[in-house]
C-alpha positions as CSV (number, residue, x, y, z in Angstrom):
1,M,211.0,99.4,37.0
2,N,207.5,100.8,36.9
3,R,205.4,100.9,40.0
4,T,203.2,98.0,39.0
5,G,206.2,95.7,38.7
6,R,207.6,97.0,42.0
7,L,204.4,96.3,43.9
8,L,204.4,92.8,42.4
9,E,208.0,92.1,43.5
10,L,207.3,93.7,46.9
11,L,204.4,91.4,47.5
12,A,206.5,88.4,46.3
13,L,209.1,89.3,48.9
14,L,206.6,89.7,51.7
15,H,204.9,86.4,50.7
16,T,208.1,84.6,51.8
17,G,207.0,85.1,55.4
18,K,210.2,87.0,56.4
19,T,210.3,90.4,58.1
20,F,212.0,93.2,56.2
21,T,213.1,96.6,57.3
22,V,212.2,99.6,55.0
23,G,215.9,99.9,54.2
24,E,216.2,96.3,53.1
25,L,213.1,96.5,50.9
26,A,214.3,99.8,49.4
27,D,217.8,98.3,48.7
28,T,216.4,95.2,47.2
29,L,214.0,97.1,44.8
30,A,216.5,99.9,44.1
31,V,214.3,102.8,45.3
32,S,214.6,105.4,48.1
33,K,213.2,104.7,51.6
34,R,210.6,107.4,51.0
35,T,209.3,105.6,47.8
36,M,209.3,102.3,49.7
37,L,207.2,103.8,52.5
38,R,204.7,105.1,50.0
39,D,204.5,101.7,48.4
40,L,203.9,100.0,51.7
41,H,201.3,102.6,52.6
42,L,199.5,101.9,49.3
43,L,199.5,98.2,49.9
44,S,198.2,98.7,53.4
45,E,195.4,101.0,52.2
46,S,194.5,98.5,49.6
47,G,193.9,95.8,52.1
48,A,197.1,93.9,52.2
49,P,197.5,92.4,55.7
50,L,200.8,94.1,56.6
51,Q,202.2,94.2,60.1
52,A,204.8,96.7,61.2
53,S,207.0,95.9,64.2
54,P,209.1,98.7,65.7
55,G,212.6,98.4,67.3
56,P,215.5,96.1,66.7
57,G,214.6,93.0,64.7
58,G,211.4,94.7,63.6
59,G,210.1,95.6,60.2
60,Y,207.3,94.7,57.8
61,R,205.7,91.3,57.1
62,L,202.5,89.8,55.9
63,I,200.2,88.3,58.5
64,R,199.7,84.7,57.3
65,S,196.6,84.1,59.4
66,H,194.8,86.9,57.6
67,Q,193.4,86.4,54.2
68,L,191.8,88.9,51.8
69,A,188.3,88.2,50.6
70,P,188.9,86.0,47.5
71,L,188.2,87.4,44.1
72,A,186.5,85.2,41.5
73,L,189.2,85.9,38.9
74,T,191.5,83.6,37.1
75,T,195.2,84.5,36.9
76,E,194.7,85.5,33.3
77,E,191.8,87.7,34.2
78,A,193.9,89.3,36.9
79,I,196.8,90.0,34.6
80,A,194.4,91.4,32.0
81,L,193.1,94.0,34.5
82,I,196.6,94.7,35.8
83,L,197.9,95.4,32.3
84,S,194.8,97.5,31.5
85,Y,195.3,99.8,34.5
86,G,199.1,99.7,34.2
87,A,198.9,101.1,30.6
88,L,197.7,104.5,32.1
89,L,200.6,104.7,34.6
90,S,203.0,105.9,31.9
91,Y,201.1,109.1,31.6
92,T,202.3,112.1,33.7
93,D,198.8,112.9,34.8
94,K,195.8,110.5,35.2
95,P,192.2,111.3,36.1
96,F,192.2,108.6,38.8
97,E,195.9,108.1,39.6
98,H,195.5,106.9,43.2
99,E,192.5,104.7,42.3
100,N,194.5,103.1,39.5
101,L,197.3,102.1,41.8
102,S,194.9,101.1,44.5
103,V,193.1,98.6,42.2
104,I,196.4,97.2,41.0
105,A,197.6,96.8,44.6
106,K,194.3,95.1,45.6
107,L,194.5,92.7,42.7
108,L,198.1,91.8,43.5
109,A,197.5,91.5,47.3
110,S,194.5,89.1,46.7
111,L,196.6,86.6,44.7
112,P,198.4,83.6,46.4
113,T,202.1,83.2,46.0
114,D,201.9,80.8,43.0
115,A,199.5,83.1,41.2
116,L,201.8,86.0,41.8
117,A,204.7,84.1,40.1
118,R,202.4,83.4,37.2
119,V,201.4,87.1,37.0
120,D,205.1,88.2,37.1
121,A,206.0,85.8,34.3
122,L,203.0,87.0,32.1
123,R,203.8,90.6,32.8
124,K,207.3,90.2,31.5
125,K,206.0,88.6,28.2
126,I,203.0,90.9,27.6
127,R,203.5,94.6,27.8
128,V,201.3,97.6,27.0
129,T,203.4,100.7,26.7
130,N,203.0,104.3,25.7
131,P,205.6,107.0,24.9
132,S,206.7,108.8,28.1
133,R,205.8,112.4,27.7
134,S,207.0,115.1,30.1
135,V,203.8,117.1,29.8
136,E,201.4,118.2,32.5
137,T,197.7,118.3,32.2
138,P,196.4,120.2,35.2
139,F,192.9,120.6,33.7
140,L,192.4,116.9,33.0
141,R,190.2,116.1,35.9
142,P,188.2,119.4,35.7
143,L,187.5,118.7,32.0
144,L,186.3,115.2,33.0
145,E,184.0,116.8,35.6
146,A,182.7,119.3,33.0
147,A,182.0,116.5,30.6
148,L,180.1,114.5,33.2
149,S,178.0,117.5,34.3
150,Q,177.6,118.6,30.7
151,Q,179.0,122.1,31.4
152,A,180.5,124.4,28.9
153,V,183.9,125.8,29.7
154,E,186.0,128.8,28.5
155,I,189.6,127.9,27.9
156,A,192.9,129.5,26.9
157,Y,194.4,127.3,24.2
158,D,197.9,127.3,22.8
159,S,197.8,125.6,19.4
160,L,200.7,125.0,17.0
161,T,200.1,128.4,15.3
162,R,198.5,130.7,17.9
163,K,196.9,131.3,21.3
164,S,193.2,131.8,21.5
165,T,190.3,132.0,23.9
166,R,187.4,129.8,23.1
167,I,184.3,128.2,24.6
168,I,184.0,124.4,24.3
169,W,181.5,121.8,25.4
170,P,183.6,118.7,26.5
171,D,182.2,115.3,25.3
172,Y,184.9,112.9,26.4
173,L,188.6,112.4,27.1
174,Y,190.9,109.8,25.5
175,A,194.6,108.9,25.8
176,F,196.7,108.3,22.7
177,D,200.4,108.1,22.0
178,G,201.3,109.5,25.4
179,Y,198.9,112.5,25.2
180,W,195.5,113.2,26.6
181,Y,192.9,114.6,24.1
182,C,189.4,116.1,24.7
183,K,186.7,115.7,22.0
184,C,184.4,118.6,22.3
185,F,182.2,121.0,20.5
186,C,184.0,124.3,19.8
187,F,181.8,127.4,19.6
188,L,184.6,129.3,17.9
189,R,184.7,126.9,15.0
190,Q,181.1,125.7,15.3
191,C,182.1,122.1,14.9
192,I,183.5,119.0,16.8
193,V,187.2,119.2,17.4
194,K,189.8,117.2,19.3
195,L,192.1,119.3,21.5
196,R,195.4,118.4,23.3
197,V,194.7,118.7,27.0
198,D,198.2,119.7,27.8
199,R,197.8,122.8,25.6
200,I,195.0,124.2,27.7
201,Q,196.6,127.0,29.8
202,A,193.5,128.2,31.7
203,M,189.9,127.0,32.2
204,T,186.8,128.4,33.8
205,I,183.2,127.1,33.9
206,V,180.6,129.0,31.9
207,E,177.9,129.1,34.5
208,S,175.0,130.3,32.2
209,P,174.4,128.5,29.0
210,S,173.1,131.7,27.5
211,A,176.6,133.1,27.9
212,I,177.8,130.7,25.2
213,L,176.0,132.6,22.5
214,D,176.5,136.0,24.0
215,P,177.7,138.3,21.1
216,N,179.6,140.4,23.6
217,T,181.8,137.5,24.6
218,E,185.3,138.1,23.4
219,Q,185.9,135.5,20.8
220,D,187.8,135.4,17.5
221,E,185.8,135.6,14.4
222,E,184.2,132.2,13.5
223,L,186.2,130.4,10.9
224,E,184.7,128.9,7.7
225,L,185.3,125.1,7.4
226,L,187.0,123.9,4.3
227,P,186.3,120.5,2.6
228,L,189.2,118.1,2.8
229,R,189.9,115.3,0.4
230,I,193.1,113.2,0.4
231,H,193.9,110.2,-1.8
232,L,196.1,107.5,-0.2
233,T,198.0,104.7,-1.9
234,R,197.9,101.2,-0.5
235,K,201.1,102.0,1.5
236,G,199.7,105.4,2.5
237,C,196.7,103.7,4.1
238,K,198.9,101.5,6.2
239,L,201.0,104.4,7.2
240,A,198.0,106.6,8.1
241,E,195.9,103.9,9.9
242,S,197.6,104.7,13.3
243,H,196.9,108.4,13.1
244,H,194.7,109.4,16.1
245,Q,192.2,111.4,14.0
246,F,192.5,110.3,10.3
247,G,193.2,106.6,11.0
248,N,189.4,105.8,11.4
249,Q,188.4,108.1,8.5
250,I,190.0,106.1,5.7
251,T,187.6,104.7,3.2
252,L,189.3,101.8,1.5
253,Q,189.0,101.2,-2.2
254,P,188.9,97.7,-3.9
255,D,192.5,98.1,-5.1
256,G,193.8,98.8,-1.5
257,S,194.1,102.5,-1.9
258,G,192.1,104.9,0.3
259,L,190.3,108.2,0.6
260,I,190.0,110.6,3.5
261,T,187.2,113.1,3.4
262,D,186.6,115.6,6.2
263,T,186.5,119.3,6.9
264,L,189.1,121.6,8.5
265,A,189.4,125.1,9.7
266,P,192.0,127.4,8.1
267,S,193.9,127.4,11.4
268,E,194.3,123.6,11.0
269,L,196.2,123.8,7.7
270,D,199.5,123.6,9.4
271,W,199.1,120.3,11.2
272,V,197.1,118.7,8.3
273,A,200.0,119.7,6.0
274,R,202.5,118.0,8.3
275,F,200.4,114.9,8.3
276,V,200.4,114.8,4.5
277,L,204.1,115.7,4.2
278,G,204.8,112.8,6.6
279,L,203.3,110.4,4.1
280,G,205.3,111.8,1.1
281,R,204.2,110.5,-2.3
282,E,201.8,108.1,-0.6
283,A,199.2,110.9,-0.2
284,T,197.7,113.4,-2.7
285,V,195.5,116.3,-1.7
286,D,192.5,117.1,-4.0
287,E,191.1,119.9,-1.9
288,P,191.1,122.4,-0.3
289,A,193.1,124.7,-2.6
290,Q,194.5,126.5,0.5
291,L,196.1,123.3,1.7
292,I,197.7,122.6,-1.7
293,V,199.2,126.1,-1.7
294,Y,200.4,125.6,1.9
295,L,202.0,122.3,0.9
296,R,203.8,123.9,-2.0
297,K,205.2,126.7,0.2
298,E,206.4,124.1,2.7
299,I,208.0,122.0,0.0
300,D,209.7,125.1,-1.5
301,A,211.0,126.0,2.0
302,L,212.4,122.5,2.3
303,F,214.3,122.9,-1.0
304,H,216.0,125.9,0.5
305,V,216.9,124.0,3.7
306,Y,218.3,121.1,1.7
307,P,219.6,122.6,-1.6
308,V,220.5,120.2,-4.4
309,S,224.2,120.0,-5.0
310,V,224.9,119.6,-8.7
311,R,228.2,117.8,-9.4
312,S,229.7,118.2,-12.9
313,T,230.5,114.9,-14.7
314,R,233.5,114.4,-16.9
């Protein structure tokens, strides 16, 4: 059970008016006592009127005479907010992890018992999920701060093909498919790129804007951008529409087919080739020639991995 659901069930138990020990609550919700204490502390910090009584017969209960300031929200509005915040909880790192949980706890704690039951029923029928990735993004919050303050940063980046040091100007962060991405201007490539935040291994603020264009700064040689043109069949358009980068760049044709036009750096040939190979015969590359050559090499390598077995017929 995720933490949102656990907080909901915890509040439902406490709304019965009974007093529960930490052990009883932990056993009921199948978590450790330490986890239960953290949940109770979060509810208390969020304004839930909890009372703790020490000694035999003591425990935690809600103070019935105390009521939170009412929120002008319908049950459907509350569940919409809870689902929106809860969608981020599947990510290993969040820019506002404590704040997200606090908002959810406050929303739940402000609802009466009957509304809580309605929220629980809706939560079980409407779910927003993301793949659970075991990746850490220690520079997520620093990148956000750099984007807010419009500061350039120098990063060590580990891409699919190589490690590099580059200077970027973060624009914004977004979450997709269980990963965090940073859209930024890359001074190495001299263009807008989208980088996986978990692949950033080190980061420092570039204090002086003039340092960005300093020719003595150790950078790899700037890479020439290549024109990209990919034709998609009708089925290819449907397969590609969920891609985090190319999904919004498909120009649909009257017959249902599509066209992707963009630019890419030579170092991006690998991941673009993987995108095209994943679509099989539903995608055809017109340019660049370098990508076509790369695809031929990959296809040839696959033939060697999966050799064709010729059987003689009689």
